[in-house]
Each structure stands twice: as structure tokens, then as C-alpha cells.
C-alpha positions in Angstrom: 0.0 0.0 0.0 0.9 3.7 0.0 3.0 4.8 2.9 0.8 7.2 5.0 3.8 9.1 6.3 5.1 9.7 2.8 1.6 10.9 1.7 1.5 13.3 4.7 4.9 14.8 3.6 3.5 15.2 0.0 0.4 17.0 1.2 2.5 19.2 3.5 4.9 20.0 0.6 2.1 20.9 -1.8 0.3 23.0 0.9 3.5 25.0 1.6 4.2 25.5 -2.1 0.6 26.8 -2.6 1.0 29.2 0.3 4.1 30.7 -1.2 2.4 31.1 -4.7 -0.7 32.7 -3.1 1.3 35.8 -2.1 2.6 36.3 -5.6 -0.8 36.7 -7.3 -3.6 39.0 -6.6 -6.7 37.2 -5.4 -9.1 36.4 -8.2 -12.4 38.3 -8.4 -15.1 35.8 -7.5 -17.6 34.9 -10.3 -21.2 33.9 -10.0 -24.2 32.9 -12.0 -27.3 35.1 -11.9 -30.5 33.5 -13.1 -33.8 35.3 -13.8 -36.9 33.2 -14.3 -39.9 34.5 -16.1 -43.1 32.9 -17.5 -45.0 33.6 -20.7 -47.9 32.1 -22.6 -47.8 31.9 -26.4 -49.6 30.1 -29.2 -47.8 28.6 -32.2 -48.2 26.1 -35.0 -45.2 24.1 -36.0 -44.8 24.1 -39.8 -42.1 24.6 -42.4 -43.1 26.9 -45.2 -40.9 24.9 -47.7 -43.0 21.8 -47.2 -46.5 20.9 -48.3 -49.3 20.4 -45.8 -49.0 16.6 -45.8 -45.3 16.7 -45.0 -45.8 19.2 -42.2 -48.5 17.0 -40.7 -46.3 13.9 -40.9 -43.3 15.6 -39.4 -44.9 17.7 -36.7 -47.9 15.5 -35.9 -50.4 17.1 -33.5 -48.1 20.1 -33.1 -49.0 21.1 -36.7 -52.3 22.4 -35.3 -52.4 25.8 -33.5 -51.8 25.2 -29.8 -50.2 27.0 -26.9 -47.8 26.6 -24.0 -47.1 28.2 -20.7 -43.4 28.6 -21.1 -40.9 29.0 -18.3 -37.8 31.0 -19.2 -34.5 31.1 -17.4 -31.9 33.7 -18.4 -28.5 33.0 -17.0 -25.7 35.5 -16.7 -22.2 34.6 -15.6 -19.5 37.0 -14.6 -17.4 38.7 -11.9 -19.0 40.0 -8.8 -18.5 43.7 -8.7 -16.7 44.6 -5.5 -18.6 47.8 -5.1 -22.2 46.7 -5.8 -21.8 43.0 -4.8 -23.6 42.0 -8.0 -22.7 40.4 -11.3 -25.6 42.5 -12.9 -28.5 44.4 -11.4 -31.4 41.8 -11.4 -34.0 44.7 -11.6 -32.4 45.9 -14.9 -32.3 42.3 -16.2 -36.0 42.0 -15.4 -36.8 45.1 -17.5 -34.6 44.0 -20.4 -36.3 40.6 -20.5 -39.8 42.2 -20.4 -39.0 44.7 -23.1 -37.1 42.5 -25.5 -38.8 39.1 -25.0 -42.0 39.1 -23.0 -43.6 42.1 -24.7 -43.0 40.3 -28.0 -44.1 36.8 -27.1 -46.4 36.8 -24.0 -50.1 36.3 -25.1 -49.1 36.4 -28.7 -48.8 34.0 -31.6 -45.1 33.3 -32.0 -45.5 32.6 -35.7 -46.6 36.2 -36.3 -43.2 37.6 -35.4 -41.1 38.2 -38.6 -38.2 36.1 -37.2 -40.4 33.0 -37.6 -41.5 33.7 -41.2 -39.0 31.1 -42.6 -38.4 29.1 -39.4 -40.6 26.7 -37.5 -41.5 28.1 -34.1 -39.9 25.2 -32.2 -38.6 25.6 -28.6 -35.1 25.4 -30.1 -35.8 28.3 -32.5 -37.6 30.3 -29.8 -34.5 29.9 -27.6 -32.2 31.2 -30.3 -34.6 34.1 -30.9 -34.6 35.0 -27.2 -30.7 34.9 -27.2 -30.5 37.3 -30.1 -33.1 39.6 -28.5 -31.1 39.8 -25.2 -27.5 39.7 -26.4 -27.2 43.3 -27.6 -28.9 44.6 -24.4 -26.7 42.9 -21.8 -23.0 43.8 -21.2 -20.6 41.8 -23.4 -19.7 38.4 -22.2 -22.3 38.1 -19.4 -25.1 36.3 -21.2 -24.4 32.6 -20.5 -27.5 30.6 -21.2 -31.2 30.5 -22.2 -33.2 27.7 -20.8 -36.7 27.4 -22.1 -39.2 25.0 -20.6 -41.9 24.4 -23.3 -43.6 21.9 -20.9 -42.5 20.5 -17.6 -40.8 17.6 -19.4 -39.5 19.4 -22.6 -36.6 21.8 -22.1 -34.2 23.5 -24.5 -30.8 25.0 -23.4 -29.1 27.4 -25.8 -25.7 29.0 -25.2 -25.2 31.0 -28.3 -23.6 28.4 -30.5 
């Protein structure tokens, strides 16, 4: 087996080396995730304008018909905690940005009526990409981390800008 005394010496040596290095570098600014959750209700019909009605019905099944969802949206930011404010980003400002650039466009609306979806099926995946592009120019560079969209309790899409 491994000699416990030898292992203790290794741990001690590593610990002392770490202590010496710690004084050479400034402490890192702590980083955190900030997540805002919102809900909205929207109707949509899944279809592809390039396909005929029969193909759309076959591919999208019952979702080809107009229907709605009570979506849950989580917008995640990730970044350094500002030493003065104690925040990554003001959650009150984030709430206003989400309302203006997402909820006002989608809540109690038909998603397919938005020009973004003229050539794209209004799937949860495409809605997530749409939300990302609505928020990205309105949040400081590098902070927007993830869009998580719950279409139902069991169907969830995560989009990170790729």
C-alpha cells in the first residue's frame, strides 16, 4: 500500500508551495451565475413553409395544429461579482430587459406572427435562439451565458449562443 507518512509529507509540501504562490498573485475576483426566471404564454403552430401540408402534418404531428404553451424561461448570466455593488448584474435591470425584448413580443401572442419565424418553424429550439438574439445586444458583453426554455414540464431546451 501507500505509505501514509510519505503521503503526509507530500500534502505538507504541496500546501506550503501553494501558500508561497498565493502571495505572488492578486486574489481572483469571485464569479457567479445570476439567473432570472420568467413565464409567458404563447400560441404557435409548427410548420415549415418549404413543405406541403401533408409533409408538415407527418413531421410535426399534432403540433402542426395551432396550440399554446405556458413557457418558463431562465436567463443565466455569468461574470465577476462587482466589489462595489456586490452584484454580477442588477437583477432589476435584467428583469426590465427581458420584459421589453422578450415578454412584450411573445407573451399572449402567436409566436409565428413575429417576422423572425417567417422562414423558421417556431420550435422551442428556435424560440430559444430568438430570445438569445433579443437579449445579447442589451446585456453587457460576455455576461449572457444561457437561455433555458421549458416548453412543458418535461420538454426543455438549453441554448448558449452556438
